[in-house]
C-alpha positions in Angstrom: 185.0 -221.4 110.7 183.2 -223.7 108.2 181.7 -222.9 104.9 178.6 -224.7 105.9 175.7 -222.2 106.3 177.4 -219.3 104.4 175.8 -217.6 101.4 176.8 -218.7 97.9 178.6 -215.4 97.1 180.9 -215.8 100.2 181.9 -219.4 99.6 184.3 -218.6 96.8 186.1 -216.0 98.9 186.3 -218.3 101.9 187.9 -221.0 99.7 190.5 -218.6 98.3 191.3 -217.5 101.9 191.8 -221.0 103.0 194.1 -221.8 100.1 196.3 -218.7 100.8 196.5 -218.9 104.6 195.6 -222.2 106.2 195.3 -224.8 103.5 195.7 -227.8 105.7 193.0 -226.8 108.2 190.5 -226.0 105.5 191.2 -229.2 103.7 190.6 -231.2 106.9 187.3 -229.3 107.5 186.0 -229.8 103.9 187.0 -233.5 104.0 185.1 -234.1 107.2 182.1 -232.2 105.9 182.0 -234.4 102.7 182.4 -237.5 104.8 179.5 -236.5 107.0 177.3 -235.7 104.1 178.2 -238.9 102.3 177.8 -241.0 105.4 174.3 -239.6 106.1 173.3 -240.2 102.5 174.5 -243.8 102.5 172.9 -244.4 105.9 169.6 -243.0 104.7 169.8 -245.2 101.5 170.7 -248.2 103.6 167.7 -247.6 105.9 165.5 -247.3 102.9 166.8 -250.4 101.3 167.4 -252.9 104.1 165.5 -251.7 107.1 162.1 -251.1 105.5 159.4 -253.6 106.8 161.8 -256.5 107.3 161.1 -257.8 110.8 162.6 -261.1 111.8 165.4 -260.9 109.2 169.1 -259.9 109.6 170.1 -256.3 109.1 172.2 -257.0 106.0 169.8 -259.3 104.2 169.2 -258.7 100.5 165.5 -257.6 99.9 165.1 -260.4 97.3 165.0 -262.9 100.2 162.8 -260.9 102.6 159.8 -263.3 102.3 161.9 -266.1 103.7 161.9 -264.5 107.1 159.6 -261.5 107.1 157.2 -261.9 109.9 154.8 -259.3 108.4 154.4 -261.5 105.3 153.7 -264.9 107.0 152.8 -266.7 103.7 156.5 -267.0 102.9 157.4 -268.6 106.2 154.4 -271.0 106.1 155.0 -272.1 102.5 158.8 -272.5 103.2 158.0 -274.8 106.1 155.6 -276.9 104.1 157.9 -277.1 101.1 160.9 -278.2 103.2 158.9 -280.9 104.9 157.5 -282.1 101.6 160.9 -282.3 100.0 162.4 -284.2 102.9 159.4 -286.6 103.0 159.8 -287.3 99.2 163.5 -288.0 99.5 162.8 -290.3 102.5 160.2 -292.3 100.5 162.6 -292.4 97.5 165.5 -293.7 99.6 163.2 -296.3 101.3 161.9 -297.5 98.0 165.4 -298.0 96.6 166.6 -299.8 99.7 163.6 -302.1 99.7 163.9 -302.9 95.9 167.6 -303.6 96.4 166.8 -306.0 99.3 164.1 -307.8 97.2 166.4 -308.1 94.1 169.6 -309.1 96.0 168.5 -311.2 99.0 165.5 -312.8 97.4 167.0 -313.7 94.0 165.6 -317.2 94.2 162.1 -315.8 93.7 160.9 -314.2 90.5 160.0 -310.6 90.9 158.8 -308.2 88.2 158.9 -304.9 90.0 161.8 -303.2 88.1 159.6 -301.1 85.9 157.2 -300.1 88.7 160.1 -299.1 90.9 161.7 -297.0 88.2 158.5 -295.2 87.4 157.8 -294.5 91.1 161.4 -293.2 91.6 160.9 -290.7 88.8 157.5 -289.7 90.3 159.1 -289.1 93.7 161.9 -287.1 92.1 159.3 -285.0 90.3 157.5 -284.4 93.6 160.6 -283.4 95.4 161.5 -281.0 92.6 158.0 -279.4 92.8 158.6 -278.7 96.5 162.1 -277.4 95.8 161.2 -274.9 93.1 158.7 -273.3 95.6 161.6 -271.4 97.0 162.2 -269.7 93.6 158.7 -268.2 93.9 159.1 -267.2 97.6 162.3 -265.4 96.6 161.5 -262.3 94.5 161.9 -262.3 90.7 165.5 -261.8 89.5 167.6 -262.7 86.5 168.7 -265.8 88.5 165.2 -267.0 89.6 163.4 -266.2 86.3 164.9 -269.1 84.2 164.3 -271.5 87.1 160.7 -270.5 87.3 160.0 -270.8 83.6 161.9 -274.0 82.9 161.5 -276.2 86.0 157.8 -275.4 86.8 156.5 -277.2 83.7 159.2 -279.8 83.6 158.6 -281.2 87.1 154.8 -281.2 86.6 155.2 -282.9 83.2 157.3 -285.7 84.8 154.8 -286.3 87.6 151.7 -286.3 85.3 153.6 -288.5 82.7 154.2 -291.1 85.4 150.6 -291.0 86.4 149.5 -291.3 82.7 151.8 -294.3 82.1 150.5 -295.9 85.3 146.9 -295.5 84.2 147.7 -297.2 80.9 149.5 -300.0 82.8 146.5 -300.6 85.0 144.1 -300.6 82.0 146.2 -303.4 80.5 147.9 -301.7 77.6 150.8 -303.9 76.4 153.1 -301.0 75.7 152.9 -299.8 79.3 153.7 -303.1 81.0 156.9 -303.8 82.8 159.7 -301.6 81.7 157.4 -300.0 79.2 155.8 -297.9 81.9 159.0 -295.8 82.8 159.9 -295.7 79.1 156.5 -294.2 78.2 156.7 -291.7 81.1 160.2 -290.5 79.9 158.9 -290.1 76.4 156.0 -288.0 77.4 158.2 -286.0 79.8 160.8 -285.2 77.0 158.2 -283.2 75.0 157.8 -280.6 77.8 161.6 -280.4 78.2 161.9 -279.5 74.5 159.2 -276.9 74.7 160.7 -275.2 77.7 164.2 -275.3 76.3 163.1 -273.9 73.0 161.2 -271.0 74.7 164.2 -270.0 76.8 166.6 -270.2 73.9 164.3 -268.0 71.7 163.8 -265.4 74.5 167.2 -265.2 76.2 169.6 -266.1 73.5 168.3 -265.1 70.1 166.2 -262.1 71.0 168.6 -261.1 73.8 165.8 -259.9 76.0 165.8 -259.8 79.7 163.9 -262.7 81.4 160.6 -261.0 81.6 157.2 -262.7 81.0 153.6 -261.9 81.5 151.1 -264.0 83.3 149.4 -265.2 80.1 152.8 -266.3 78.6 153.5 -268.3 81.7 150.1 -270.1 81.4 150.6 -270.7 77.7 153.9 -272.4 78.5 152.0 -275.0 80.5 149.5 -276.2 77.8 151.2 -279.5 77.3 151.2 -280.2 81.0 147.5 -279.4 81.0 147.0 -282.0 78.2 148.8 -284.6 80.2 146.7 -283.9 83.2 143.4 -284.0 81.2 144.3 -287.3 79.5 145.3 -288.9 82.8 142.1 -287.8 84.5 140.0 -289.3 81.7 141.9 -292.6 81.9 141.7 -292.8 85.6 137.9 -292.2 85.4 137.6 -295.1 82.9 139.7 -297.3 85.2 137.5 -296.3 88.2 134.3 -297.2 86.4 135.7 -300.5 85.3 136.9 -301.4 88.7 133.8 -300.3 90.7 131.0 -301.2 88.3 132.3 -304.5 86.8 131.9 -307.6 89.0 134.8 -310.0 89.0 134.1 -313.8 89.2 137.7 -314.5 90.0 138.6 -316.1 93.3 141.2 -313.4 93.9 139.0 -311.1 95.9 141.8 -309.3 97.7 143.5 -308.4 94.4 140.2 -307.0 93.0 139.8 -305.0 96.2 143.3 -303.6 96.0 142.7 -302.6 92.3 139.6 -300.8 93.3 141.4 -298.9 96.0 144.1 -297.9 93.5 141.5 -296.7 91.1 139.8 -294.5 93.7 143.1 -292.9 95.0 144.4 -292.3 91.5 141.2 -290.6 90.4 141.0 -288.4 93.5 144.7 -287.4 93.1 144.2 -286.3 89.5 140.8 -284.7 90.3 142.3 -282.5 93.1 145.3 -281.7 90.9 143.0 -280.5 88.2 141.1 -278.3 90.6 144.3 -276.8 91.9 145.5 -276.0 88.3 142.2 -274.4 87.4 142.3 -272.3 90.6 145.8 -270.9 90.1 145.4 -270.3 86.4 142.2 -268.3 87.1 143.8 -266.3 89.8 147.0 -265.6 87.9 145.4 -264.6 84.7 142.2 -262.8 85.9 141.6 -263.0 89.6 144.6 -261.0 90.9 144.0 -258.2 88.4 140.3 -258.1 89.3 141.0 -257.7 93.0 143.7 -255.1 92.3 146.5 -257.4 93.6 148.2 -258.2 90.4 151.9 -257.7 91.3 151.6 -258.7 95.0 149.6 -261.9 94.7 151.3 -263.5 91.7 154.2 -265.2 93.5 152.1 -266.3 96.5 149.5 -267.8 94.1 152.1 -269.9 92.3 153.9 -270.9 95.5 150.7 -272.1 97.1 149.8 -274.0 94.0 153.1 -275.8 94.1 152.9 -276.8 97.7 149.3 -277.9 97.6 149.7 -279.9 94.4 152.9 -281.4 95.7 151.3 -282.7 98.9 148.3 -284.1 96.9 150.6 -286.0 94.6 152.8 -287.2 97.4 150.0 -288.5 99.7 147.5 -289.5 97.0 149.9 -291.5 94.8 153.4 -291.6 96.1 152.8 -293.0 99.6 149.8 -295.1 98.7 151.5 -296.7 95.7 154.6 -297.7 97.7 152.3 -299.3 100.3 150.4 -301.2 97.6 153.7 -302.3 96.0 155.2 -303.6 99.2 152.0 -305.3 100.2 151.6 -307.0 96.8 155.2 -308.2 96.8 154.8 -309.6 100.3 151.8 -311.6 99.2 153.6 -312.9 96.0 156.4 -314.3 98.2 154.0 -316.8 99.7 154.9 -320.3 98.6 152.1 -321.6 96.3 150.7 -325.1 96.3 152.8 -327.5 94.2 150.8 -330.1 92.2 153.9 -331.7 90.7 154.0 -335.5 91.0 150.4 -335.9 92.1 148.8 -339.2 90.8 145.4 -338.6 92.3 143.6 -336.1 94.5 144.2 -338.4 97.5 147.9 -339.1 96.8 149.1 -337.1 99.8 146.6 -338.5 102.3 148.3 -341.0 104.7 147.2 -344.6 104.4 146.0 -344.2 100.8 149.3 -344.5 99.0 148.7 -348.1 97.9 149.9 -348.8 94.4 147.1 -348.9 91.8 147.0 -351.5 89.1 144.8 -349.5 86.8 141.7 -351.6 87.4 140.3 -349.7 90.4 137.2 -348.8 88.5 134.4 -351.0 89.7 132.9 -351.3 86.3 135.9 -353.2 85.0 136.7 -355.5 87.9 136.2 -359.3 87.4 133.1 -360.8 89.0 133.9 -362.9 92.0 133.2 -366.7 91.7 131.4 -366.9 95.0 129.0 -364.1 94.2 125.3 -365.2 94.3 123.9 -365.1 90.8 127.3 -364.0 89.4 128.7 -365.1 86.1 130.9 -368.1 85.9 133.3 -366.8 83.4 135.6 -363.9 84.4 134.2 -361.4 81.9 134.4 -357.6 82.2 131.2 -355.9 83.4 129.8 -353.2 81.3 129.9 -349.7 82.8 126.2 -349.4 82.1 125.2 -352.6 84.0 123.4 -352.2 87.3 124.8 -353.5 90.5 122.6 -356.5 90.6 121.8 -359.3 88.1 118.4 -360.0 86.6 118.5 -363.4 88.3 118.4 -361.8 91.7 114.9 -360.3 91.1 112.2 -362.1 93.0 109.2 -362.7 90.5 106.7 -362.8 93.4 107.4 -359.1 94.3 105.8 -356.2 92.6 108.3 -353.9 91.0 105.9 -351.7 89.1 106.0 -347.9 89.4 103.1 -346.5 91.5 100.7 -344.4 89.6 98.7 -341.4 90.9 95.1 -342.1 91.6 92.3 -339.7 90.7 89.0 -339.2 92.5 87.3 -337.7 89.5 85.9 -340.7 87.6 84.4 -338.6 84.9 87.6 -337.1 83.6 88.5 -338.1 80.0 91.9 -339.4 81.2 90.4 -342.1 83.4 91.9 -344.9 81.3 95.4 -343.4 81.8 95.0 -343.6 85.6 93.6 -347.1 85.5 89.9 -346.3 86.1 87.4 -348.0 83.9 
């Protein structure tokens, strides 16, 4: 007999009876009863925690990672795929750029090459692009004490590095002396350091001094990106100026291909920054006002930021990363062409076969001596004036008319008849 199902006033008597007569049997029954009840409770809690609406995931998966494999929430799987491919493509371009630059510097040392600063700036840009794709996973995974500092710190830092490289590149294209050569990556690092200080200071104040949990509102997250917005705005203005100068200013230089490449760079740089600005305006509007207006404030916040990261990462990678590497390799290949050497030339016809006769310095016909057998020539070997005509005055026949013909007028009553020879 078991105490399960008995009234409350009979349970105490049954317990005393068990202790006096059959203590071992009663203990076994009560233990099994507690185990069954605890097991059912834990099973129900497990079903409520791990088995609720997670299709496509393992049975023991932590709910924090449910959007990485949940088939009912396809946005996580799609963004995960795009972010992974973007990260791998960025690392592939970075590795290819480093190998190519090493080949140029080591195996072509006899030729002068000034690509060190550009390669360093492009390497930092590709690192920033790969980091943008990488931190997308911290927004696909649900907010936790581990993902919160990653979101707050790395979001602004990676975008600040990417936009700092674009800003420094705009200044280099516009001809600023401080952004030429190795000044371009140095300027990008200086601008990038400011956002690192801002993000570090915010985390220290919130997590260390105030000892608060890593919680933030949507407005606080947007306010943390103000410096990044300033970098984006300045870069867009400079790219617009460079585009206007490249497209609406005619170049009289013979280097038409170089001017065409500069125009293509200006167009791609402007479109990259313009699309980036549009993406930032869209996600800020949705995060701060749009999600609350549509009644999707907690559910759409992480997908909004994750989609902004993936979209802007691909825009930066294709608009500037891939195109700039193509321009860099093409320009270096053209610069390796051997130029014409004018060293040792004595005259424009020095390299023409058959005309390499030594010159005595008197090849100018105005200073050659008159030949003795020339008809009407001078008897003394004097130098001819450079203003003297090719024939002497003695060669003119006095019987011939050398006068300049005048126009004849048919109107004899004009007042200029005497000028035309009419009397």
